[in-house]
C-alpha positions in Angstrom: 23.0 -73.2 -29.3 20.4 -72.1 -26.8 22.9 -69.8 -25.1 23.8 -68.2 -28.4 20.2 -67.7 -29.2 19.5 -66.0 -25.9 22.5 -63.8 -26.4 21.5 -62.8 -29.8 17.9 -61.9 -28.7 17.5 -58.0 -29.4 14.8 -57.7 -26.6 17.3 -58.8 -23.9 19.8 -56.3 -25.4 17.4 -53.4 -25.0 16.6 -54.4 -21.5 20.3 -54.5 -20.6 20.7 -51.0 -22.1 17.8 -49.6 -20.2 19.1 -51.1 -16.9 22.4 -49.6 -17.6 20.9 -46.2 -18.3 18.8 -46.3 -15.2 21.9 -47.3 -13.1 23.9 -44.5 -14.7 21.2 -41.9 -14.0 20.9 -43.1 -10.4 24.6 -42.9 -9.9 24.8 -39.4 -11.5 21.8 -38.3 -9.2 23.6 -39.6 -6.1 26.8 -37.8 -7.1 24.9 -34.5 -7.5 23.1 -35.0 -4.2 26.5 -35.7 -2.4 27.9 -32.6 -4.1 25.0 -30.5 -3.0 25.4 -31.6 0.6 29.1 -30.7 0.5 28.1 -27.2 -0.7 25.3 -26.6 1.8 27.6 -25.3 4.6 29.2 -22.8 2.1 25.7 -21.7 1.0 24.5 -21.2 4.7 27.7 -19.2 5.3 26.9 -16.8 2.5 23.3 -16.4 3.8 24.4 -15.9 7.4 25.0 -12.0 7.1 21.5 -11.4 5.6 20.0 -13.7 8.2 21.7 -11.8 11.0 20.4 -8.5 9.6 16.8 -10.0 9.5 17.0 -11.3 13.0 18.5 -8.1 14.5 16.5 -5.5 12.7 13.3 -7.3 11.9 12.4 -10.4 14.0 13.9 -9.2 17.3 12.1 -5.8 17.3 8.9 -7.5 16.3 8.9 -10.0 19.2 10.3 -7.4 21.6 7.4 -5.0 20.7 4.9 -7.8 21.4 6.7 -8.4 24.7 6.3 -4.6 25.6 2.6 -4.8 24.6 2.0 -7.3 27.4 3.2 -5.0 30.1 2.2 -1.7 31.7 5.2 0.0 30.2 5.8 3.7 30.2 9.3 5.1 30.6 10.3 1.9 32.2 9.0 -1.7 32.3 6.0 -2.1 34.7 3.8 -5.1 35.7 2.9 -7.9 33.4 -0.8 -7.4 32.4 -1.1 -9.9 29.6 -3.7 -8.7 27.0 -5.1 -5.9 29.0 -3.6 -3.3 26.7 -5.4 -4.8 23.8 -8.7 -4.8 25.6 -8.2 -1.2 26.7 -7.5 -0.3 23.1 -10.7 -1.8 21.8 -12.8 0.0 24.5 -11.1 3.4 23.8 -12.9 6.2 21.9 -9.6 7.6 20.6 -8.7 4.2 19.1 -12.0 3.9 17.1 -11.8 7.5 16.1 -8.3 7.1 14.7 -9.4 3.8 13.1 -12.3 5.6 11.4 -10.0 8.4 10.2 -7.7 5.7 8.7 -10.6 4.0 6.8 -11.6 7.4 5.5 -8.0 8.1 4.3 -7.7 4.7 2.6 -11.0 5.0 0.9 -10.3 8.5 -0.1 -6.8 8.0 -1.5 -6.4 4.4 -2.9 -9.4 4.3 -5.4 -9.1 7.9 -6.4 -5.4 7.7 -7.0 -5.8 4.5 -9.1 -8.6 5.7 -11.1 -6.8 9.0 -12.0 -3.5 7.1 -12.6 -5.2 4.7 -15.0 -6.9 7.5 -16.9 -3.6 9.4 -17.2 -1.6 6.3 -18.2 -4.1 5.4 -20.8 -3.8 8.9 -22.3 -0.1 8.9 -22.1 0.0 5.6 -23.8 -1.5 7.1 -26.9 0.5 8.7 -29.7 1.0 12.2 -28.3 3.7 14.8 -28.6 6.4 15.2 -25.8 5.4 11.8 -24.3 8.6 11.4 -22.4 8.3 14.8 -21.0 4.8 14.3 -19.6 5.8 10.9 -18.2 8.6 12.5 -16.3 6.4 15.3 -15.1 3.8 13.1 -13.6 6.5 10.9 -11.9 8.3 13.8 -10.2 5.8 14.1 -7.3 6.6 10.5 -6.3 10.3 11.0 -6.1 9.9 14.3 -4.2 10.4 14.2 -0.4 7.0 13.9 1.3 8.2 16.2 4.1 9.2 19.0 1.7 6.1 18.5 -0.5 3.8 18.6 2.5 5.4 21.8 3.7 4.6 23.3 0.3 1.0 22.1 0.5 0.6 23.6 4.0 1.4 26.9 2.3 -1.1 26.2 -0.5 -3.8 25.5 2.1 -3.0 28.3 4.4 -6.3 30.0 5.5 -5.0 33.6 5.1 -2.3 33.7 2.6 -2.6 30.4 0.8 -2.7 30.3 -3.0 -5.9 28.2 -3.0 -7.9 30.7 -0.9 -6.6 33.6 -2.9 -7.8 31.9 -6.1 -11.2 31.2 -4.5 -11.5 34.8 -3.3 -10.6 36.2 -6.7 -13.1 33.9 -8.5 -16.1 33.6 -6.2 -15.5 36.1 -3.4 -14.1 36.0 0.2 -17.1 34.0 1.5 -15.7 30.9 -0.3 -12.4 31.1 1.5 -12.0 28.0 3.8 -9.9 27.0 6.8 -8.6 24.0 5.0 -6.2 22.5 7.6 -8.0 24.0 10.6 -11.5 22.7 9.9 -12.7 19.6 11.8 -16.1 19.5 10.3 -16.9 16.7 7.9 -16.8 17.6 4.3 -20.0 15.8 3.4 -21.8 17.6 6.2 -20.4 20.9 5.0 -21.7 20.4 1.5 -25.1 19.3 2.9 -25.3 22.3 5.0 -24.5 24.5 2.0 -27.8 23.3 0.4 -29.7 23.5 3.7 -29.5 19.8 4.8 -28.5 18.6 8.2 -26.8 15.2 8.4 -26.2 13.0 11.5 -22.7 12.8 12.8 -21.9 9.4 11.3 -22.7 10.7 7.8 -20.6 13.9 8.1 -17.6 12.2 6.4 -13.9 13.0 6.8 -13.0 16.4 8.1 -12.0 19.1 5.6 -8.5 19.0 7.2 -8.2 15.2 6.4 -9.6 15.7 3.0 -6.9 18.4 2.3 -4.2 15.9 3.3 -5.9 13.2 1.1 -5.5 15.6 -1.9 -1.8 16.0 -1.2 -1.4 12.2 -0.8 -3.1 11.5 -4.2 -0.8 14.1 -5.8 2.2 12.4 -4.3 1.3 8.8 -5.2 -0.2 9.1 -8.6 3.2 9.1 -10.4 4.0 5.6 -9.1 0.6 4.2 -10.2 1.0 5.8 -13.6 4.4 4.1 -14.2 3.0 0.7 -13.3 -0.1 1.1 -15.4 2.1 2.2 -18.3 4.1 -1.0 -17.8 0.9 -3.1 -17.8 -0.4 -1.3 -20.9 2.9 -2.0 -22.6 2.7 -5.8 -22.0 -0.7 -6.0 -23.8 -0.4 -7.3 -27.4 -1.2 -4.5 -29.8 -2.7 -7.0 -32.3 -5.6 -7.5 -29.9 -6.5 -3.8 -30.3 -6.2 -4.0 -34.0 -8.4 -7.0 -34.2 -11.0 -5.4 -31.9 -11.1 -2.2 -34.1 -11.4 -4.3 -37.2 -14.5 -6.0 -35.7 -16.0 -2.6 -35.2 -15.5 -2.1 -31.4 -15.4 1.5 -30.2 -12.7 2.9 -27.9 -15.0 2.7 -24.8 -15.8 -1.0 -25.4 -12.1 -1.7 -26.1 -11.2 -0.1 -22.7 -13.9 -1.9 -20.8 -13.7 -5.3 -22.3 -10.1 -5.6 -23.4 -7.8 -3.1 -21.5 -9.3 -3.5 -18.0 -9.4 -7.3 -18.0 -5.8 -7.6 -19.2 -4.8 -5.0 -16.6 -6.3 -7.0 -13.8 -2.9 -8.3 -12.5 -1.6 -4.8 -12.3 -4.7 -3.4 -10.7 -4.7 -6.2 -8.1 -1.0 -5.6 -7.3 -1.6 -1.8 -7.0 -4.7 -2.4 -4.8 -2.7 -4.5 -2.4 0.4 -2.4 -1.9 -1.6 0.9 -2.1 -3.9 -0.2 0.7 -1.0 -1.3 2.9 0.8 2.0 2.2 -2.3 4.1 3.0 -2.8 2.4 6.3 0.8 3.2 7.2 0.9 6.8 5.9 2.6 9.2 8.4 4.8 11.9 7.0 2.3 14.1 5.2 -0.3 13.7 7.9 2.3 14.6 10.6 3.7 17.6 8.8 0.5 19.1 7.6 -1.5 18.6 10.8 1.2 19.7 13.1 1.9 22.8 10.9 -1.7 24.0 10.8 -1.4 25.8 14.2 -4.2 23.9 15.9 -2.4 22.1 18.7 0.9 21.0 20.1 0.6 17.4 18.7 -0.1 15.9 15.3 -3.6 14.8 14.4 -5.5 18.0 14.8 -7.8 19.8 14.7 -9.7 17.9 17.4 -8.1 14.7 16.3 -9.9 14.8 13.0 -6.7 13.9 11.1 -5.3 11.5 13.7 -5.0 8.2 11.8 -3.8 5.0 13.5 -0.1 5.6 12.8 -0.3 9.2 14.1 -2.2 7.9 17.1 0.6 5.4 17.8 3.1 8.1 17.4 1.3 10.3 19.9 1.1 7.4 22.4 4.8 6.8 22.2 6.2 10.4 22.1 3.5 12.5 23.8 1.9 10.2 26.3 4.9 7.9 26.8 2.6 4.9 26.9 4.9 2.3 25.3 3.0 -0.7 26.3 -0.4 0.6 25.1 1.1 2.1 22.0 2.7 -1.3 21.1 -0.7 -3.0 21.6 -2.3 -0.5 19.2 0.5 -1.1 16.7 -0.1 -4.8 16.8 -3.9 -4.3 16.3 -3.1 -2.2 13.2 -0.7 -4.9 12.0 -3.6 -7.5 12.4 -5.9 -5.3 10.4 -3.4 -4.9 7.6 -2.6 -8.6 7.6 -6.3 -9.6 7.4 -7.0 -7.1 4.6 -4.0 -8.3 2.6 -5.1 -12.0 3.0 -8.6 -11.2 2.0 -7.3 -9.4 -1.1 -5.0 -12.3 -2.0 -7.9 -14.8 -1.6 -10.2 -12.6 -3.8 -7.4 -12.3 -6.3 -7.0 -16.1 -6.5 -10.7 -16.6 -6.9 -10.9 -14.1 -9.8 -8.1 -15.9 -11.7 -9.6 -19.5 -11.2 
């Protein structure tokens, strides 16, 4: 009788069912794990071509370039000098001048391009006629070859026959014609001198030649930023705008307190990639500076447009200092890496 009573106990029956369920789940999990282990070699086999491409074209050149930077390497390998090339770079005037030009270029292109792109994207997002046409027109510069576009801008900035100087001459007189790509004076210093002020050298600002290249770079990149800002604006719930207008908020308040905060992920993403891209800009600087007729190498006049990438190029192909050039390239890599990590850290803090 006791045995029958135990067998009929519903609590024990539930326990047996739970044990059976756990055992079944464990068996199923073990079966899946064994199946996954059997499939791992096949998965690695499919990944092998991509891994080989990364090793041959990414990792090997990176480590080999670092190996070159540790040697006195010109046309052929020289003596091992450890970190001497890095120390030499940090004590070279040309290095710091190129670094300063790069900082000017980043500050003069990234914020300006993003601000103009945000304004244009906000206007294009409104209900206007021929919206698709305007979006296409603004995106065309980005898909245009930078070399071809830079050549056109060289003609626009030509000191004698350029369109810009001809317009300035017709509107204000010949005294307002400038040597755009041939002027090494700082633009802030030139403006100050125009009103009778004299500024110290460190306040002169970027050269007029570098500023001209910044204008071309902003024109080229603004289409990409506009497209991303349009995508970010499209992801915002329209009901939020309607609710804000019902509550009496003006368009300015809506833009500041609703649009900008909700666009912060897009702004953060563009800030990171635009900063990296500006540090690595080469094509337009090389074409416009070498076509200005102020020297045999890129970066003129008087190295006022020589950014870090152009400086590295000149070290490799003009001076043939491969070891020193590799060291400068890794220093630039370190600067970009640190700035990117700082931006990511600030981005995480702002979202916490």
